[in-house]
Backbone as CSV, one residue per row, in Angstrom:
resi,resn,N_x,N_y,N_z,CA_x,CA_y,CA_z,C_x,C_y,C_z
1,MET,110.513,113.948,136.742,109.844,113.888,135.467,108.756,112.857,135.507
2,GLN,107.644,113.085,134.944,106.480,112.199,134.967,106.586,111.188,133.807
3,ASP,106.218,109.980,134.091,106.246,108.895,133.080,105.049,109.000,132.128
4,LYS,105.315,109.293,130.831,104.252,109.425,129.865,103.432,108.185,129.684
5,ARG,104.061,107.005,129.831,103.352,105.741,129.629,102.270,105.641,130.713
6,ASN,102.560,106.063,131.918,101.528,105.966,132.962,100.405,106.948,132.650
7,ASP,100.691,108.127,132.101,99.615,109.037,131.699,98.800,108.434,130.607
8,GLY,99.449,107.804,129.628,98.724,107.161,128.526,97.835,106.052,129.013
9,PHE,98.290,105.247,130.001,97.446,104.171,130.474,96.303,104.729,131.293
10,ALA,96.513,105.811,131.954,95.452,106.432,132.774,94.363,107.038,131.853
11,ARG,94.801,107.495,130.645,93.797,108.056,129.748,93.008,106.928,129.104
12,PRO,91.719,107.093,128.967,90.917,106.090,128.274,91.354,105.919,126.832
13,ALA,91.196,104.703,126.292,91.569,104.438,124.915,90.855,105.425,123.941
14,GLY,89.575,105.745,124.294,88.807,106.616,123.461,89.384,108.057,123.357
15,GLU,90.243,108.458,124.296,90.918,109.738,124.222,92.210,109.663,123.462
16,ILE,92.751,108.494,123.305,94.044,108.298,122.583,93.831,108.050,121.115
17,LEU,92.824,107.216,120.828,92.514,106.891,119.435,91.524,107.933,118.895
18,PRO,91.408,108.019,117.548,90.534,109.036,116.946,89.096,108.944,117.366
19,PRO,88.423,110.098,117.472,86.988,110.076,117.780,86.269,109.180,116.741
20,GLY,85.244,108.465,117.221,84.449,107.588,116.404,85.031,106.204,116.210
21,THR,86.179,105.922,116.832,86.810,104.587,116.684,85.794,103.547,117.214
22,ASP,85.677,102.474,116.467,84.746,101.381,116.888,85.118,100.913,118.288
23,PRO,84.164,100.786,119.186,84.401,100.396,120.583,85.186,99.059,120.708
24,ARG,85.006,98.169,119.707,85.726,96.898,119.750,87.251,97.118,119.628
25,LEU,87.632,98.134,118.866,89.078,98.456,118.746,89.627,99.061,120.021
26,LEU,88.751,99.739,120.724,89.172,100.290,122.067,89.441,99.122,123.035
27,THR,88.620,98.035,122.970,88.829,96.889,123.783,90.150,96.210,123.408
28,PHE,90.407,96.121,122.133,91.682,95.508,121.664,92.907,96.389,122.151
29,PHE,92.747,97.684,122.049,93.812,98.573,122.534,94.098,98.348,124.019
30,ASP,93.043,98.244,124.809,93.189,98.043,126.256,93.874,96.719,126.540
31,ALA,93.514,95.655,125.760,94.140,94.329,126.034,95.619,94.401,125.708
32,TRP,96.002,95.097,124.635,97.426,95.268,124.302,98.142,96.048,125.391
33,ARG,97.501,97.106,125.803,98.125,97.992,126.809,98.280,97.268,128.106
34,SER,97.332,96.383,128.529,97.425,95.684,129.786,98.590,94.647,129.753
35,ALA,98.976,94.213,128.579,100.064,93.247,128.462,101.442,93.888,128.571
36,ARG,101.513,95.225,128.561,102.773,95.942,128.479,103.572,95.895,129.777
37,SER,102.944,95.841,130.892,103.606,96.018,132.212,104.391,97.334,132.163
38,ASP,105.697,97.269,132.335,106.500,98.467,132.314,107.230,98.645,130.971
39,ALA,106.930,97.757,130.045,107.630,97.808,128.713,106.921,98.769,127.785
40,VAL,107.624,99.342,126.835,107.044,100.163,125.808,106.186,99.336,124.873
41,VAL,106.698,98.106,124.572,105.960,97.168,123.719,105.774,95.862,124.462
42,PRO,104.594,95.296,124.510,104.397,94.044,125.209,105.080,92.878,124.485
43,ASN,105.434,91.876,125.248,105.937,90.664,124.694,104.793,89.835,124.133
44,LYS,104.968,89.189,123.058,103.909,88.405,122.412,103.310,87.423,123.373
45,ARG,104.158,86.780,124.196,103.676,85.769,125.103,102.827,86.354,126.268
46,ASP,102.901,87.651,126.474,102.133,88.303,127.534,100.774,88.822,127.012
47,PHE,100.595,88.845,125.742,99.322,89.291,125.178,98.308,88.144,125.337
48,ASP,97.230,88.376,126.016,96.271,87.352,126.374,95.015,87.460,125.483
49,PRO,94.949,86.530,124.475,93.773,86.569,123.594,92.449,86.319,124.291
50,SER,92.466,85.784,125.476,91.212,85.539,126.188,90.588,86.840,126.605
51,GLN,91.277,87.950,126.566,90.723,89.271,126.858,89.910,89.814,125.724
52,ILE,90.047,89.160,124.558,89.332,89.725,123.383,88.636,88.565,122.622
53,PRO,87.869,87.726,123.320,87.269,86.558,122.619,86.369,86.930,121.456
54,ALA,85.598,88.027,121.566,84.690,88.420,120.480,85.431,88.950,119.293
55,LEU,86.764,89.275,119.454,87.551,89.860,118.363,88.401,88.865,117.629
56,LEU,88.527,87.669,118.173,89.456,86.701,117.582,89.211,86.433,116.132
57,ARG,87.981,86.425,115.709,87.668,86.177,114.264,88.094,87.333,113.360
58,PHE,88.410,88.494,113.963,88.836,89.658,113.172,90.335,89.917,113.397
59,THR,91.027,89.076,114.143,92.409,89.266,114.553,93.366,88.542,113.626
60,TRP,94.505,89.167,113.422,95.590,88.524,112.669,96.915,88.899,113.250
61,LEU,97.947,88.114,112.956,99.288,88.302,113.489,100.306,88.005,112.383
62,TYR,101.178,88.888,112.183,102.358,88.698,111.252,103.645,88.814,112.045
63,ARG,104.673,88.062,111.515,105.996,88.188,112.095,106.941,88.676,110.987
64,ASP,107.835,89.577,111.391,108.848,90.035,110.453,109.858,88.859,110.270
65,ASP,109.922,88.369,109.080,110.743,87.165,108.831,111.929,87.593,107.947
66,PRO,113.136,87.753,108.506,114.290,88.159,107.751,114.580,87.220,106.571
67,ALA,114.364,85.937,106.724,114.625,84.980,105.647,113.752,85.247,104.425
68,ALA,112.482,85.619,104.663,111.552,85.890,103.612,111.686,87.290,103.132
69,GLY,112.331,88.167,103.933,112.477,89.600,103.590,111.146,90.325,103.636
70,ASP,110.217,89.790,104.426,108.882,90.356,104.487,108.205,89.897,105.801
71,PHE,107.046,90.464,106.044,106.221,90.021,107.168,105.407,88.782,106.680
72,VAL,105.299,87.755,107.533,104.622,86.534,107.171,103.449,86.365,108.151
73,CYS,102.234,86.062,107.596,101.073,85.881,108.417,101.202,84.622,109.220
74,GLN,101.049,84.762,110.568,101.175,83.631,111.508,99.746,83.115,111.823
75,LEU,98.745,83.975,111.820,97.380,83.540,112.071,96.434,84.597,111.570
76,ALA,95.251,84.131,111.235,94.161,85.046,110.706,92.856,84.481,111.083
77,GLY,92.013,85.293,111.725,90.671,84.886,112.065,89.789,84.680,110.843
78,GLU,88.675,83.933,111.068,87.799,83.577,109.958,87.225,84.807,109.212
79,GLU,86.925,85.880,109.885,86.413,87.067,109.198,87.493,87.696,108.342
80,VAL,88.729,87.634,108.728,89.842,88.186,107.959,89.964,87.351,106.685
81,ASN,90.024,86.045,106.844,90.095,85.153,105.647,88.890,85.358,104.754
82,ARG,87.713,85.500,105.260,86.531,85.704,104.479,86.617,86.978,103.620
83,ALA,87.084,88.058,104.269,87.217,89.318,103.581,88.228,89.242,102.468
84,TRP,89.354,88.523,102.657,90.358,88.420,101.590,89.933,87.342,100.582
85,GLY,88.949,86.497,100.897,88.466,85.521,99.932,89.166,84.136,100.037
86,HIS,90.135,84.040,100.929,90.919,82.762,101.110,91.726,82.880,102.351
87,PRO,92.228,81.746,102.878,93.077,81.789,104.060,94.414,82.515,103.706
88,ILE,94.865,83.322,104.637,96.144,84.076,104.394,97.265,83.599,105.206
89,LYS,97.035,82.698,106.181,98.083,82.179,107.039,99.245,81.592,106.149
90,GLY,100.466,81.990,106.488,101.603,81.507,105.705,101.988,82.427,104.569
91,MET,101.133,83.345,104.229,101.398,84.228,103.064,102.227,85.441,103.563
92,THR,103.018,85.996,102.674,103.763,87.200,102.949,102.835,88.407,102.801
93,LEU,103.226,89.519,103.397,102.479,90.762,103.291,102.295,91.121,101.861
94,ARG,103.335,91.001,101.047,103.203,91.308,99.593,102.163,90.463,98.935
95,GLN,102.173,89.158,99.235,101.154,88.251,98.610,99.716,88.623,99.048
96,VAL,99.564,89.109,100.243,98.244,89.436,100.734,97.745,90.753,100.160
97,VAL,98.550,91.823,100.278,98.034,93.137,99.814,98.282,93.426,98.374
98,GLY,99.142,92.696,97.688,99.388,92.877,96.265,100.487,93.909,96.005
99,ASP,101.039,93.866,94.770,102.179,94.660,94.436,101.887,96.173,94.461
100,GLU,100.686,96.588,94.083,100.362,98.036,94.080,100.457,98.687,95.431
101,ASP,99.839,98.075,96.449,99.800,98.650,97.771,101.023,98.261,98.660
102,TYR,101.729,97.240,98.261,102.796,96.720,99.114,103.812,97.806,99.546
103,PRO,104.345,98.605,98.679,105.359,99.577,99.168,104.888,100.490,100.324
104,VAL,103.660,100.967,100.233,103.082,101.840,101.279,102.845,101.043,102.532
105,VAL,102.196,99.872,102.396,101.871,99.080,103.601,103.146,98.540,104.291
106,HIS,104.138,98.097,103.488,105.395,97.589,104.082,106.112,98.696,104.812
107,LEU,106.172,99.872,104.264,106.841,101.003,104.922,106.101,101.311,106.260
108,ARG,104.816,101.308,106.241,104.042,101.553,107.483,104.393,100.470,108.506
109,TRP,104.392,99.247,108.114,104.664,98.115,109.063,106.064,98.188,109.554
110,ARG,107.052,98.565,108.700,108.404,98.700,109.181,108.463,99.802,110.280
111,THR,107.692,100.896,110.047,107.669,101.953,111.065,107.008,101.478,112.335
112,ILE,105.991,100.675,112.273,105.340,100.114,113.451,106.319,99.352,114.317
113,VAL,107.169,98.508,113.743,108.078,97.734,114.561,109.371,98.466,114.851
114,ASP,109.834,99.377,113.951,111.065,100.067,114.148,110.958,101.267,115.129
115,THR,109.819,101.906,115.117,109.685,103.121,115.990,109.629,102.812,117.488
116,PRO,108.885,101.981,118.039,107.632,101.325,117.627,106.413,102.231,117.843
117,LEU,105.284,101.921,117.141,104.090,102.708,117.259,102.847,101.854,116.994
118,ILE,101.728,102.436,117.362,100.468,101.812,117.019,99.895,102.604,115.805
119,GLN,99.068,101.907,115.049,98.501,102.532,113.858,96.991,102.246,113.786
120,TYR,96.234,103.301,113.574,94.788,103.189,113.349,94.503,103.640,111.938
121,GLY,93.579,103.007,111.261,93.203,103.418,109.944,91.806,102.929,109.598
122,ALA,91.124,103.630,108.732,89.803,103.289,108.225,89.806,103.706,106.772
123,LYS,89.444,102.733,105.867,89.441,102.987,104.457,88.544,102.059,103.699
124,GLU,87.994,102.518,102.634,87.337,101.635,101.692,88.370,101.076,100.760
125,GLU,88.357,99.745,100.590,89.372,99.120,99.786,88.866,97.857,99.160
126,LYS,89.467,97.433,98.080,89.154,96.173,97.439,89.977,95.094,98.133
127,LEU,89.308,94.039,98.505,90.024,92.848,99.054,89.757,91.697,98.123
128,SER,88.750,90.901,98.401,88.417,89.754,97.516,87.549,90.193,96.400
129,SER,87.615,89.478,95.321,86.881,89.672,94.074,86.803,91.186,93.752
130,GLN,85.659,91.703,93.412,85.490,93.118,93.040,84.733,93.893,94.072
131,ASP,84.527,93.285,95.220,83.734,94.036,96.228,84.569,95.060,96.958
132,LEU,83.933,96.182,97.221,84.546,97.206,98.005,84.185,97.039,99.422
133,TRP,85.174,96.928,100.262,84.969,96.691,101.722,85.416,97.958,102.457
134,ARG,84.739,98.218,103.574,85.131,99.254,104.494,85.881,98.570,105.595
135,ALA,87.130,98.910,105.805,87.944,98.255,106.829,88.403,99.299,107.845
136,GLU,88.166,98.973,109.130,88.720,99.828,110.224,89.675,98.920,110.973
137,ARG,90.931,99.422,111.131,91.968,98.601,111.687,92.706,99.272,112.786
138,LEU,93.211,98.408,113.692,94.183,98.892,114.690,95.321,97.860,114.676
139,LEU,96.500,98.375,114.463,97.711,97.535,114.367,98.638,97.902,115.488
140,MET,99.253,96.930,116.134,100.100,97.138,117.288,101.288,96.222,117.285
141,PRO,102.429,96.731,117.718,103.643,95.899,117.750,103.659,94.968,118.950
142,LEU,104.326,93.817,118.742,104.654,92.888,119.837,106.088,92.488,119.720
143,ALA,106.698,92.170,120.883,108.104,91.735,120.898,108.226,90.276,121.123
144,SER,109.262,89.657,120.629,109.583,88.281,120.851,110.261,88.107,122.222
145,VAL,110.497,86.925,122.599,111.073,86.623,123.926,112.416,87.334,124.078
146,ASP,113.171,87.463,123.014,114.467,88.118,123.066,114.384,89.660,123.127
147,GLY,113.201,90.193,123.094,112.991,91.616,123.194,112.891,92.325,121.811
148,ARG,113.156,91.627,120.768,113.118,92.238,119.402,111.664,92.466,119.030
149,VAL,111.322,93.704,118.662,109.986,94.039,118.212,109.874,93.565,116.752
150,ASP,109.154,92.415,116.589,109.183,91.778,115.248,107.771,91.151,114.901
151,HIS,106.779,91.536,115.606,105.391,91.095,115.281,104.486,92.333,115.168
152,VAL,103.506,92.178,114.242,102.415,93.171,114.184,101.150,92.372,114.349
153,ILE,100.380,92.755,115.381,99.125,92.152,115.638,98.028,93.206,115.359
154,GLY,96.928,92.742,114.812,95.905,93.687,114.492,94.503,93.156,114.453
155,VAL,93.571,94.018,114.499,92.157,93.658,114.325,91.678,94.485,113.160
156,SER,91.021,93.781,112.243,90.421,94.419,111.061,88.951,94.172,111.067
157,LEU,88.177,95.252,111.181,86.714,95.135,111.175,86.259,95.459,109.794
158,TYR,85.684,94.514,109.107,85.246,94.656,107.713,83.731,94.727,107.596
159,ARG,83.282,95.493,106.664,81.866,95.455,106.252,81.828,95.768,104.733
160,LEU,81.000,95.094,104.073,80.836,95.245,102.642,80.345,96.678,102.370
161,ALA,81.063,97.429,101.501,80.691,98.830,101.248,80.028,99.005,99.895
162,GLY,80.045,98.064,99.027,79.443,98.180,97.681,80.193,97.348,96.674
163,ASN,79.922,97.578,95.416,80.557,96.815,94.404,81.215,97.735,93.330
164,GLU,81.693,98.869,93.741,82.382,99.766,92.845,83.648,99.084,92.373
165,ARG,84.141,99.367,91.210,85.320,98.713,90.670,86.564,99.475,90.917
166,ASN,86.512,100.732,91.295,87.738,101.507,91.478,87.850,102.003,92.922
167,ARG,89.107,102.154,93.294,89.404,102.782,94.574,90.781,103.424,94.422
168,ALA,90.984,104.401,95.240,92.287,105.111,95.185,93.355,104.236,95.853
169,ALA,94.591,104.430,95.367,95.697,103.730,96.006,95.835,104.290,97.421
170,LEU,96.479,103.514,98.273,96.726,103.916,99.638,97.592,105.139,99.692
171,ILE,97.307,106.021,100.609,98.106,107.212,100.809,98.381,107.396,102.307
172,GLU,99.312,108.165,102.678,99.710,108.375,104.101,98.553,108.949,104.925
173,GLU,97.665,109.761,104.320,96.654,110.426,105.105,95.565,109.485,105.627
174,ASP,95.647,108.218,105.214,94.644,107.204,105.564,94.775,106.782,107.039
175,ILE,95.824,107.119,107.691,96.121,106.520,108.956,96.529,107.527,110.056
176,VAL,96.468,107.044,111.304,96.950,107.781,112.438,97.952,106.908,113.116
177,GLN,99.138,107.404,113.423,100.190,106.642,114.060,100.529,107.339,115.369
178,ILE,100.657,106.541,116.469,100.947,107.062,117.780,102.132,106.269,118.349
179,PRO,103.236,106.932,118.620,104.439,106.240,119.140,104.093,105.584,120.490
180,CYS,104.529,104.365,120.664,104.203,103.589,121.887,104.810,104.308,123.117
181,ALA,105.898,105.012,122.941,106.528,105.717,124.096,105.630,106.872,124.613
182,GLU,104.638,107.256,123.830,103.735,108.378,124.231,102.459,107.808,124.895
183,ILE,102.302,106.472,124.948,101.061,105.879,125.423,101.352,105.445,126.857
C-alpha cells in the first residue's frame, strides 16, 4: 500500500490548496509540511519560523487551554494585531472573534485539532472598527511535546475591502478543510 502522506508531500502545495491561493500561503504550507517528518501533524518545536520570515507579521498561534475552556492566543504578528485594532496575545478565541461568530469558529478549530486537518478560507469580514477586511487564511495543527494536537497556527493575509457596515455571519461554505492524513 502506498503512503498517502508521501504523495501529498510530492504534490506541490498549489495542487493541494484551492486555485488562486496566495503564494505566501503556499510557502507557509510547505514550511508546516517540512516540519512533519513522518508524523501526521508536526510538533510545535519542529516548526521553524525562520522558513517564513516575510510571513511572521501575519502569523498567529493559539493553544487549546482546557483550564480556559477555549483556545488562547500565544502570539500574534503586528499585521494581525493591526487588523483586529489591538493586541490579541493572551485573549481567548471567543474574546477575539466575538460571541456571534464564536460557535462556528470554535467548532472549526476543534475539528482542526481533533481530526486533525488543515483549513483554508477567504472571506470579507469585520474586524476592527467598522472597516470591512478581506482575509485569506491558512490554519494548521501543531502538536505539543507529549504528542497531543493542541495548537492552531495560522497566517492571515488582510487587506482593507471597504467600509460597508454589514456582513453575513460565518457559514461552513467559507472554508476548505483537508485531513492531514491525506497530505
